[in-house]
LOMIZA-354207 format. One record per residue (C-alpha): chain; x, y, z; residue number from 1; residue in three letters. Coordinates in nm, 4 decimals. Example, Ala and Ser with C-alpha at 12.3 -4.5 7.8 and 13.67 -1.06 7.14 Angstrom:
{A {1.2300 -0.4500 0.7800} 1 ala}
{A {1.3670 -0.1060 0.7140} 2 ser}
# end
This chain:
{A {25.2975 3.3958 6.9787} 1 met}
{A {25.1004 3.3821 7.2808} 2 lys}
{A {24.8847 3.6640 7.4385} 3 arg}
{A {24.9756 3.7982 7.7882} 4 val}
{A {24.7112 3.9771 8.0270} 5 val}
{A {24.7299 4.1245 8.3978} 6 val}
{A {24.5393 3.9158 8.6447} 7 thr}
{A {24.6183 4.0241 8.9516} 8 gly}
{A {24.7469 4.3439 9.1033} 9 val}
{A {24.9105 4.4692 9.4570} 10 gly}
{A {25.1236 4.7452 9.5731} 11 ala}
{A {25.2554 4.8944 9.8765} 12 ile}
{A {25.3554 5.2964 9.8087} 13 thr}
{A {25.3825 5.6254 9.9681} 14 pro}
{A {25.0281 5.6859 9.8874} 15 leu}
{A {24.8679 5.3591 10.0361} 16 gly}
{A {24.9735 5.0046 10.1224} 17 asn}
{A {24.7317 4.8268 9.8814} 18 asn}
{A {24.6295 4.8319 9.5267} 19 tyr}
{A {24.2990 5.0199 9.6026} 20 lys}
{A {24.4299 5.2944 9.8348} 21 ala}
{A {24.7053 5.3235 9.5528} 22 tyr}
{A {24.4649 5.3894 9.3016} 23 ala}
{A {24.2408 5.6449 9.4923} 24 glu}
{A {24.5788 5.8378 9.6085} 25 gly}
{A {24.6405 5.8874 9.2541} 26 leu}
{A {24.3289 5.9449 9.1321} 27 leu}
{A {24.2939 6.2232 9.4315} 28 ala}
{A {24.5969 6.4090 9.3319} 29 gly}
{A {24.7794 6.3116 9.7041} 30 arg}
{A {25.1421 6.3475 9.7449} 31 ser}
{A {25.2823 6.0986 9.9602} 32 gly}
{A {25.5968 6.3657 10.0710} 33 ala}
{A {25.6712 6.4264 10.4094} 34 gly}
{A {25.9674 6.4669 10.6346} 35 pro}
{A {26.2019 6.1437 10.7227} 36 ile}
{A {26.0774 5.9535 11.0220} 37 thr}
{A {26.2953 5.6226 10.9690} 38 arg}
{A {26.6500 5.8461 11.0939} 39 phe}
{A {26.7687 6.1823 11.1945} 40 asp}
{A {26.8106 6.3641 10.8720} 41 pro}
{A {26.9617 6.6941 11.0481} 42 thr}
{A {27.3111 6.6893 10.8897} 43 asp}
{A {27.1325 6.6304 10.5168} 44 phe}
{A {27.0488 6.8988 10.2950} 45 lys}
{A {26.7792 6.6976 10.2054} 46 thr}
{A {26.5690 6.6252 10.5108} 47 arg}
{A {26.2239 6.4612 10.3642} 48 phe}
{A {26.0917 6.1774 10.1273} 49 ala}
{A {25.8105 5.9648 10.0019} 50 cys}
{A {25.7716 5.6792 10.2826} 51 glu}
{A {25.5264 5.4182 10.3038} 52 val}
{A {25.3329 5.4949 10.5902} 53 lys}
{A {25.1805 5.3349 10.8652} 54 gly}
{A {25.3577 4.9824 10.8035} 55 tyr}
{A {25.4558 4.7327 11.0378} 56 asp}
{A {25.6487 4.4493 10.9643} 57 pro}
{A {25.5091 4.2598 11.2546} 58 lys}
{A {25.1634 4.2823 11.1168} 59 glu}
{A {25.3220 4.0805 10.8173} 60 his}
{A {25.5688 3.8538 10.9406} 61 phe}
{A {25.6899 3.6935 11.2522} 62 asp}
{A {26.0296 3.8144 11.4354} 63 arg}
{A {26.2371 3.5587 11.2885} 64 arg}
{A {26.1458 3.6228 10.9304} 65 glu}
{A {26.1721 4.0132 10.9950} 66 ile}
{A {26.5425 3.9308 11.1145} 67 asn}
{A {26.6253 3.7500 10.7974} 68 arg}
{A {26.4021 3.9781 10.5367} 69 leu}
{A {26.5454 4.3455 10.4393} 70 asp}
{A {26.2729 4.6016 10.4272} 71 arg}
{A {26.2716 4.6111 10.0187} 72 phe}
{A {26.2105 4.2195 10.0449} 73 ser}
{A {25.9454 4.2427 10.2904} 74 gln}
{A {25.7908 4.4975 10.0413} 75 phe}
{A {25.8117 4.2342 9.7392} 76 ala}
{A {25.6360 3.9864 9.9696} 77 leu}
{A {25.3395 4.2175 10.0922} 78 ile}
{A {25.2759 4.3104 9.7200} 79 ala}
{A {25.3171 3.9767 9.5736} 80 ala}
{A {25.0604 3.8428 9.8351} 81 glu}
{A {24.7955 4.0758 9.7626} 82 glu}
{A {24.8446 4.0540 9.3763} 83 ala}
{A {24.8489 3.6795 9.4315} 84 met}
{A {24.4877 3.6759 9.6177} 85 gln}
{A {24.3636 3.9204 9.3992} 86 asp}
{A {24.4027 3.7013 9.0917} 87 ser}
{A {24.2321 3.3970 9.2228} 88 gly}
{A {24.4997 3.1342 9.1285} 89 leu}
{A {24.4580 2.7969 9.2849} 90 asp}
{A {24.7908 2.6556 9.3456} 91 leu}
{A {24.6943 2.3183 9.3468} 92 glu}
{A {24.5853 2.3898 8.9532} 93 lys}
{A {24.8958 2.5618 8.8457} 94 ile}
{A {25.1683 2.3858 8.6908} 95 gln}
{A {25.4587 2.5049 8.9122} 96 leu}
{A {25.7550 2.4484 8.6685} 97 asn}
{A {25.5567 2.6834 8.4478} 98 arg}
{A {25.4993 2.9734 8.6944} 99 ala}
{A {25.7615 3.1907 8.7641} 100 gly}
{A {25.9022 3.5065 8.9554} 101 val}
{A {26.0593 3.7818 8.7718} 102 ile}
{A {26.1247 4.0753 8.9936} 103 trp}
{A {26.3115 4.4431 8.9450} 104 gly}
{A {26.5198 4.6101 9.1861} 105 ser}
{A {26.8113 4.8393 9.1590} 106 gly}
{A {26.9723 4.8558 9.4992} 107 ile}
{A {26.8498 4.5484 9.7084} 108 gly}
{A {26.9019 4.5343 10.0661} 109 gly}
{A {27.0359 4.8607 10.1148} 110 phe}
{A {26.9191 4.8962 10.4603} 111 glu}
{A {27.0588 4.5672 10.5750} 112 thr}
{A {27.4449 4.6504 10.4386} 113 ile}
{A {27.4112 5.0032 10.6047} 114 glu}
{A {27.3168 4.8891 10.9427} 115 arg}
{A {27.5944 4.5965 10.9287} 116 gln}
{A {27.8399 4.8206 10.8382} 117 ile}
{A {27.7473 5.0776 11.1169} 118 glu}
{A {27.7643 4.8049 11.3549} 119 glu}
{A {28.0665 4.6884 11.2807} 120 ala}
{A {28.2661 5.0578 11.2417} 121 thr}
{A {28.0779 5.2444 11.5021} 122 val}
{A {27.9523 4.9871 11.7342} 123 ala}
{A {28.2301 4.7295 11.7075} 124 lys}
{A {28.0534 4.4234 11.6460} 125 val}
{A {28.3118 4.1596 11.5808} 126 arg}
{A {28.0756 3.9540 11.3791} 127 arg}
{A {27.8832 4.0147 11.0947} 128 tyr}
{A {27.5354 3.8618 11.0694} 129 ser}
{A {27.4911 3.5011 10.8710} 130 pro}
{A {27.2115 3.6668 10.7036} 131 phe}
{A {27.3840 3.9648 10.5743} 132 leu}
{A {27.4469 3.8567 10.2021} 133 ile}
{A {27.1270 3.6628 10.1598} 134 pro}
{A {26.9358 3.9700 10.2587} 135 met}
{A {27.1500 4.2378 10.0746} 136 leu}
{A {27.1737 4.0700 9.7297} 137 ile}
{A {26.8797 4.1944 9.4744} 138 ala}
{A {26.8032 3.8621 9.3957} 139 asp}
{A {26.6718 3.7455 9.6898} 140 ile}
{A {26.3032 3.8826 9.6477} 141 ala}
{A {26.2207 3.6846 9.4128} 142 pro}
{A {26.3816 3.3937 9.5614} 143 gly}
{A {26.1458 3.4368 9.8816} 144 his}
{A {25.8529 3.4919 9.6590} 145 ile}
{A {25.8791 3.1355 9.4785} 146 ser}
{A {25.9579 2.9773 9.7984} 147 met}
{A {25.6526 3.1117 9.9598} 148 lys}
{A {25.4208 3.0054 9.6413} 149 tyr}
{A {25.6358 2.6777 9.5063} 150 gly}
{A {25.6882 2.8619 9.1484} 151 phe}
{A {25.9793 2.6346 8.9918} 152 arg}
{A {25.9714 2.8541 8.6653} 153 gly}
{A {26.2388 3.1222 8.5841} 154 ala}
{A {26.3182 3.2938 8.9095} 155 asn}
{A {26.5620 3.5985 8.8829} 156 tyr}
{A {26.5808 3.9651 8.9491} 157 thr}
{A {26.6394 4.2705 8.6864} 158 thr}
{A {26.8852 4.5318 8.7677} 159 val}
{A {26.8771 4.8333 8.5312} 160 ser}
{A {26.8596 5.1358 8.8076} 161 ala}
{A {26.5407 5.3025 8.7928} 162 cys}
{A {26.4293 5.1034 8.4576} 163 ala}
{A {26.4369 4.7531 8.6623} 164 ser}
{A {26.0782 4.7009 8.7302} 165 ala}
{A {26.0202 4.7885 8.4138} 166 ser}
{A {26.2622 4.5362 8.2448} 167 his}
{A {26.1388 4.2699 8.4614} 168 ala}
{A {25.7516 4.3245 8.3383} 169 ile}
{A {25.9159 4.3155 7.9797} 170 ser}
{A {26.0724 3.9997 8.0641} 171 ala}
{A {25.8238 3.8318 8.2125} 172 ala}
{A {25.5966 3.9135 7.9264} 173 phe}
{A {25.8304 3.7559 7.6839} 174 asp}
{A {25.8499 3.4150 7.8924} 175 tyr}
{A {25.4946 3.3722 7.8273} 176 ile}
{A {25.4577 3.4697 7.5180} 177 arg}
{A {25.7088 3.2632 7.3835} 178 leu}
{A {25.5591 2.9767 7.5355} 179 gly}
{A {25.8300 2.9151 7.8086} 180 arg}
{A {25.5566 2.9424 8.1046} 181 gly}
{A {25.1974 3.0535 8.2155} 182 asp}
{A {25.2099 3.2769 8.4787} 183 ile}
{A {25.4638 3.4875 8.6314} 184 val}
{A {25.4560 3.7164 8.9331} 185 ile}
{A {25.6605 4.0382 8.8470} 186 thr}
{A {25.7043 4.3593 8.9402} 187 gly}
{A {25.9535 4.5513 9.1886} 188 gly}
{A {26.0504 4.6665 9.5238} 189 ser}
{A {26.3377 4.9092 9.6514} 190 glu}
{A {26.3607 5.0134 10.0262} 191 ala}
{A {26.6428 5.2998 9.9675} 192 ser}
{A {26.5034 5.5999 10.2047} 193 val}
{A {26.8191 5.5463 10.3991} 194 thr}
{A {27.1216 5.7286 10.5152} 195 lys}
{A {27.3212 5.6330 10.2294} 196 ala}
{A {27.0547 5.6710 9.9920} 197 gly}
{A {26.9654 6.0086 10.1093} 198 ile}
{A {27.3315 6.1366 10.1414} 199 gly}
{A {27.4408 5.9839 9.8069} 200 gly}
{A {27.1692 6.1251 9.6027} 201 phe}
{A {27.1819 6.4260 9.7967} 202 ser}
{A {27.5744 6.4502 9.6985} 203 ser}
{A {27.4919 6.4376 9.3238} 204 met}
{A {27.2237 6.7061 9.3570} 205 lys}
{A {26.9771 6.4834 9.2448} 206 ala}
{A {26.7075 6.5711 9.4949} 207 leu}
{A {26.4891 6.8246 9.5848} 208 ser}
{A {26.5935 7.0574 9.8869} 209 thr}
{A {26.2347 7.2072 9.9425} 210 arg}
{A {26.2395 7.1129 10.3055} 211 asn}
{A {26.0177 7.3956 10.4004} 212 asp}
{A {25.7275 7.1873 10.2055} 213 asp}
{A {25.7686 6.8300 10.1155} 214 pro}
{A {25.4449 6.7940 9.9721} 215 leu}
{A {25.5215 7.0096 9.6731} 216 val}
{A {25.8415 6.9232 9.6036} 217 ala}
{A {25.8240 6.6854 9.3484} 218 ser}
{A {25.6737 6.9122 9.0346} 219 arg}
{A {25.7965 6.7577 8.7165} 220 pro}
{A {25.7750 6.9935 8.4023} 221 phe}
{A {25.7448 7.2992 8.6326} 222 asp}
{A {25.9827 7.5994 8.5841} 223 ala}
{A {26.1045 7.5693 8.9240} 224 asp}
{A {26.1724 7.2100 8.9603} 225 arg}
{A {26.4915 7.1516 9.1859} 226 asp}
{A {26.5123 6.7509 9.1582} 227 gly}
{A {26.3277 6.4072 9.2454} 228 phe}
{A {26.1762 6.3286 9.6151} 229 val}
{A {26.3282 5.9538 9.6713} 230 leu}
{A {26.0159 5.7111 9.7089} 231 gly}
{A {26.0396 5.3722 9.8939} 232 glu}
{A {25.7883 5.0936 9.7862} 233 gly}
{A {25.6696 4.7980 9.5787} 234 gly}
{A {25.4254 4.6950 9.2945} 235 gly}
{A {25.3180 4.3669 9.1515} 236 cys}
{A {25.1500 4.2390 8.8344} 237 leu}
{A {25.0175 3.8467 8.7788} 238 ile}
{A {25.0778 3.8206 8.4243} 239 val}
{A {24.9304 3.5228 8.2467} 240 glu}
{A {24.8636 3.3674 7.9299} 241 glu}
{A {24.5451 3.4658 7.7894} 242 tyr}
{A {24.3728 3.1583 7.7045} 243 glu}
{A {24.4310 3.0067 8.0446} 244 arg}
{A {24.3372 3.3051 8.2195} 245 ala}
{A {24.0208 3.3440 7.9882} 246 lys}
{A {23.9170 2.9923 8.1071} 247 ala}
{A {23.9230 3.0066 8.4174} 248 arg}
{A {23.7277 3.3128 8.4402} 249 gly}
{A {23.9937 3.5318 8.5970} 250 ala}
{A {23.9391 3.8956 8.6113} 251 lys}
{A {24.1335 4.0916 8.3356} 252 ile}
{A {24.2883 4.4472 8.4071} 253 tyr}
{A {24.4777 4.4537 8.1076} 254 ala}
{A {24.6638 4.3311 7.8208} 255 glu}
{A {25.0109 4.3726 7.7858} 256 val}
{A {25.1187 4.4149 7.4183} 257 val}
{A {25.4599 4.5436 7.3707} 258 gly}
{A {25.7888 4.6295 7.5117} 259 ser}
{A {26.1197 4.8096 7.4449} 260 gly}
{A {26.4634 4.8223 7.5303} 261 ala}
{A {26.7427 5.0388 7.4560} 262 thr}
{A {27.0472 5.2641 7.5969} 263 ala}
{A {27.1560 5.6212 7.5426} 264 asp}
{A {27.4780 5.5146 7.5378} 265 ala}
{A {27.5817 5.8637 7.6315} 266 tyr}
{A {27.6468 5.9397 8.0102} 267 his}
{A {27.6785 5.7626 8.3356} 268 met}
{A {27.3333 5.9682 8.4748} 269 thr}
{A {27.2595 6.2407 8.2536} 270 ala}
{A {26.9960 6.1816 7.9782} 271 pro}
{A {27.0706 6.2519 7.6270} 272 his}
{A {27.0146 6.5817 7.5711} 273 pro}
{A {26.7848 6.5442 7.2542} 274 glu}
{A {26.6062 6.2451 7.4105} 275 gly}
{A {26.7449 5.9882 7.1352} 276 leu}
{A {26.7436 5.6513 7.3803} 277 gly}
{A {26.4172 5.7388 7.4952} 278 ala}
{A {26.2903 5.8081 7.1698} 279 met}
{A {26.4017 5.4925 7.0092} 280 glu}
{A {26.2430 5.2636 7.3262} 281 val}
{A {25.9054 5.4127 7.2359} 282 met}
{A {25.9633 5.3554 6.8665} 283 gln}
{A {26.0659 4.9779 6.9574} 284 ala}
{A {25.7626 4.9194 7.2068} 285 ala}
{A {25.5160 5.0400 6.9220} 286 leu}
{A {25.6779 4.8519 6.6573} 287 ser}
{A {25.6615 4.5361 6.9117} 288 asp}
{A {25.3043 4.5956 6.9722} 289 ala}
{A {25.2031 4.6603 6.5901} 290 gly}
{A {25.0520 4.9841 6.6948} 291 leu}
{A {25.0756 5.3423 6.5487} 292 gln}
{A {25.1754 5.6456 6.7691} 293 pro}
{A {24.7861 5.7155 6.7071} 294 thr}
{A {24.6621 5.4245 6.9172} 295 asp}
{A {24.7986 5.5506 7.2316} 296 ile}
{A {24.5777 5.7594 7.4744} 297 asp}
{A {24.8011 5.7988 7.7618} 298 tyr}
{A {25.1544 5.8190 7.8563} 299 ile}
{A {25.2781 5.7489 8.1953} 300 asn}
{A {25.6454 5.9386 8.1738} 301 val}
{A {25.9530 5.8769 8.3626} 302 his}
{A {25.9254 6.2367 8.4751} 303 gly}
{A {26.1627 6.2808 8.7615} 304 thr}
{A {26.1308 6.6337 8.8335} 305 ser}
{A {26.4958 6.6911 8.7264} 306 thr}
{A {26.5571 7.0149 8.4802} 307 pro}
{A {26.7762 6.7804 8.2354} 308 leu}
{A {26.5140 6.4877 8.2204} 309 gly}
{A {26.2051 6.6118 8.1785} 310 asp}
{A {26.2815 6.8297 7.8670} 311 val}
{A {26.4669 6.5553 7.7328} 312 ala}
{A {26.1721 6.3170 7.7788} 313 glu}
{A {25.9402 6.5423 7.6271} 314 thr}
{A {26.1620 6.5957 7.3484} 315 lys}
{A {26.1611 6.2597 7.2502} 316 ala}
{A {25.7670 6.2301 7.2945} 317 ile}
{A {25.7359 6.5054 7.0303} 318 lys}
{A {25.9426 6.3348 6.7996} 319 arg}
{A {25.7437 6.0038 6.8164} 320 val}
{A {25.4135 6.1133 6.8297} 321 phe}
{A {25.4161 6.4391 6.6606} 322 gly}
{A {25.0914 6.5800 6.6321} 323 asp}
{A {24.9140 6.3321 6.8140} 324 his}
{A {25.1026 6.4365 7.0966} 325 ile}
{A {24.7851 6.6913 7.1371} 326 tyr}
{A {24.5466 6.4352 7.1727} 327 asp}
{A {24.6939 6.2159 7.4585} 328 val}
{A {24.7262 6.2795 7.8113} 329 asn}
{A {25.0872 6.2424 7.9891} 330 ile}
{A {25.1408 6.2591 8.3310} 331 ser}
{A {25.4154 6.1923 8.5712} 332 ser}
{A {25.2697 6.0249 8.9026} 333 thr}
{A {25.6376 6.0598 9.0675} 334 lys}
{A {25.4803 6.4167 9.1512} 335 ser}
{A {25.2816 6.1919 9.4184} 336 met}
{A {25.4904 5.8968 9.4465} 337 thr}
{A {25.8334 6.0175 9.4498} 338 gly}
{A {26.1013 5.8074 9.2852} 339 his}
{A {26.0872 5.4567 9.3675} 340 leu}
{A {26.3848 5.3848 9.1697} 341 leu}
{A {26.4022 5.0329 9.0700} 342 gly}
{A {26.0212 4.9797 9.1777} 343 ala}
{A {25.9343 5.2617 9.0022} 344 ala}
{A {25.8415 5.0723 8.6649} 345 gly}
{A {25.5894 4.8905 8.8726} 346 ala}
{A {25.4139 5.1414 9.0496} 347 ala}
{A {25.3888 5.3273 8.6925} 348 glu}
{A {25.2557 4.9936 8.5293} 349 ala}
{A {24.9998 4.9930 8.7758} 350 leu}
{A {24.9116 5.3528 8.7302} 351 ala}
{A {24.8461 5.2985 8.3535} 352 cys}
{A {24.6068 4.9899 8.4797} 353 ile}
{A {24.4778 5.2302 8.7279} 354 val}
{A {24.3564 5.4758 8.3826} 355 ala}
{A {24.2755 5.2028 8.2039} 356 ile}
{A {24.0454 5.0403 8.4575} 357 asn}
{A {23.8899 5.3633 8.5579} 358 glu}
{A {23.9144 5.5785 8.2532} 359 gln}
{A {24.0905 5.8488 8.4064} 360 glu}
{A {24.4082 5.9618 8.4146} 361 val}
{A {24.5967 6.0180 8.7103} 362 pro}
{A {24.7434 6.3558 8.7332} 363 pro}
{A {25.1026 6.5536 8.7649} 364 thr}
{A {25.0580 6.7650 9.0684} 365 ile}
{A {25.2440 7.0471 9.2235} 366 asn}
{A {25.2829 7.2257 8.8524} 367 asn}
{A {25.2798 7.6194 8.9423} 368 phe}
{A {25.4616 7.7438 8.6180} 369 asn}
{A {25.4849 7.5168 8.3368} 370 leu}
{A {25.8465 7.4945 8.2169} 371 asp}
{A {25.8421 7.7677 7.9458} 372 pro}
{A {26.1361 7.5254 7.7417} 373 glu}
{A {25.8126 7.3236 7.7128} 374 leu}
{A {25.5567 7.3092 7.4570} 375 asp}
{A {25.2311 7.4302 7.6196} 376 gln}
{A {24.9961 7.2927 7.4339} 377 lys}
{A {25.1178 6.9396 7.5477} 378 ile}
{A {24.8360 6.8108 7.8002} 379 asn}
{A {25.0521 6.7002 8.1081} 380 phe}
{A {24.7337 6.6206 8.3214} 381 thr}
{A {24.8092 6.8947 8.5313} 382 leu}
{A {24.7349 6.9313 8.9025} 383 asn}
{A {24.3841 6.7042 8.8614} 384 lys}
{A {24.3240 6.3774 8.6896} 385 ser}
{A {24.1079 6.3684 8.3838} 386 gln}
{A {23.8156 6.1231 8.2669} 387 lys}
{A {23.8988 6.0286 7.9231} 388 arg}
{A {23.9028 5.7095 7.6945} 389 val}
{A {24.2180 5.5063 7.7393} 390 val}
{A {24.2636 5.2227 7.5457} 391 asn}
{A {24.6227 5.1908 7.5343} 392 tyr}
{A {24.8645 5.3257 7.8026} 393 ala}
{A {25.2398 5.3443 7.7503} 394 leu}
{A {25.4458 5.3351 8.0503} 395 ser}
{A {25.8277 5.4739 8.0254} 396 asn}
{A {26.1295 5.4235 8.2785} 397 thr}
{A {26.4781 5.5262 8.2388} 398 phe}
{A {26.7648 5.4386 8.4560} 399 gly}
{A {27.1384 5.5994 8.5569} 400 phe}
{A {27.3640 5.3976 8.2882} 401 gly}
{A {27.1407 5.5084 7.9936} 402 gly}
{A {26.9018 5.1939 8.0486} 403 his}
{A {26.5474 5.2648 7.9157} 404 asn}
{A {26.2233 5.0870 7.8857} 405 ser}
{A {25.8953 5.1382 7.7622} 406 thr}
{A {25.5880 4.8760 7.8271} 407 val}
{A {25.2430 4.9007 7.6565} 408 ile}
{A {24.9195 4.8070 7.8358} 409 phe}
{A {24.5455 4.7661 7.6347} 410 lys}
{A {24.2355 4.7990 7.7600} 411 lys}
{A {24.0472 4.4439 7.6887} 412 leu}
# end
């Protein structure tokens, strides 16, 4: 099979609106949380989130485009543009029918549908926008990206809740290594910091309610964690067939070497208590890559800061890695970015790329009292980044419905 490498990266996140700013924010251990600014959250139990900051769509799109692009599609196009520029790809030298876009989004145009329903029911607007459907459907983001660059290969969205972007990266990996294409723009985007987003997750009691101090609200593995912090943004990777990338002298950030996908088959929203699906997806990814657990140096965990999820994932990791777990660095970058839902896998794949290229592991911040139910000898990379050799990095993402995805990256 063909080898697959990452030759371009792009990001728009609560820590920064490009890859460099995002990487610097991760390694500095900065929190992206703060009071919600996009609507009045007074009536909600949770009144904070990890919003993208300093973002003005008028700096990226004209008025007509803004009126036809949901925020999640805007994020997708911005991240893709940075990644394409970073890759140095020459569109005139690409066989466009072998270049695709495979994107992840768990929800799609949440803001658009919420606004349209409000206008129809509250403001009594008699006519829905003719752009309502093409703005809200989750598959429209890769459609816009493909139209912008003329990519005529595979073009679709993976929708598997919080595992969406990770599944997209895995699908892009397979597309190239099986010889079906040469280049894929992949990743994910989400924009669910809306009234319905906050209200829905709040009603599920999934969100932290630490309104008095949002900066420290996302605290994976901490004994006092009380739920996740909702985030928004997008991340993009250009993945390319290795020999092609090498021949054109491309910068190579990392090689994608393995992926796995499993289901918990257990509960609509809760993880399997013993982390069965999580254990099996890591084993599947290691097998796919032809690696042993002892090869892994860094694990970017799903680590949402929920009472059940953090414990179940840690149990799964211990079962897979055995005693080697004490030689691995583990961190949850959601402690800084919040939970980007369908875009989480993209942001966290980029965090693995940061760790590989900087040889420095981003921290799990906001940990004041490690949960006594967890193995205290595990290196959760608490509160400060750590320099170390990172040859292989593994990224876990798990979604409502029991969807599990793991992707493994290698330093070249």
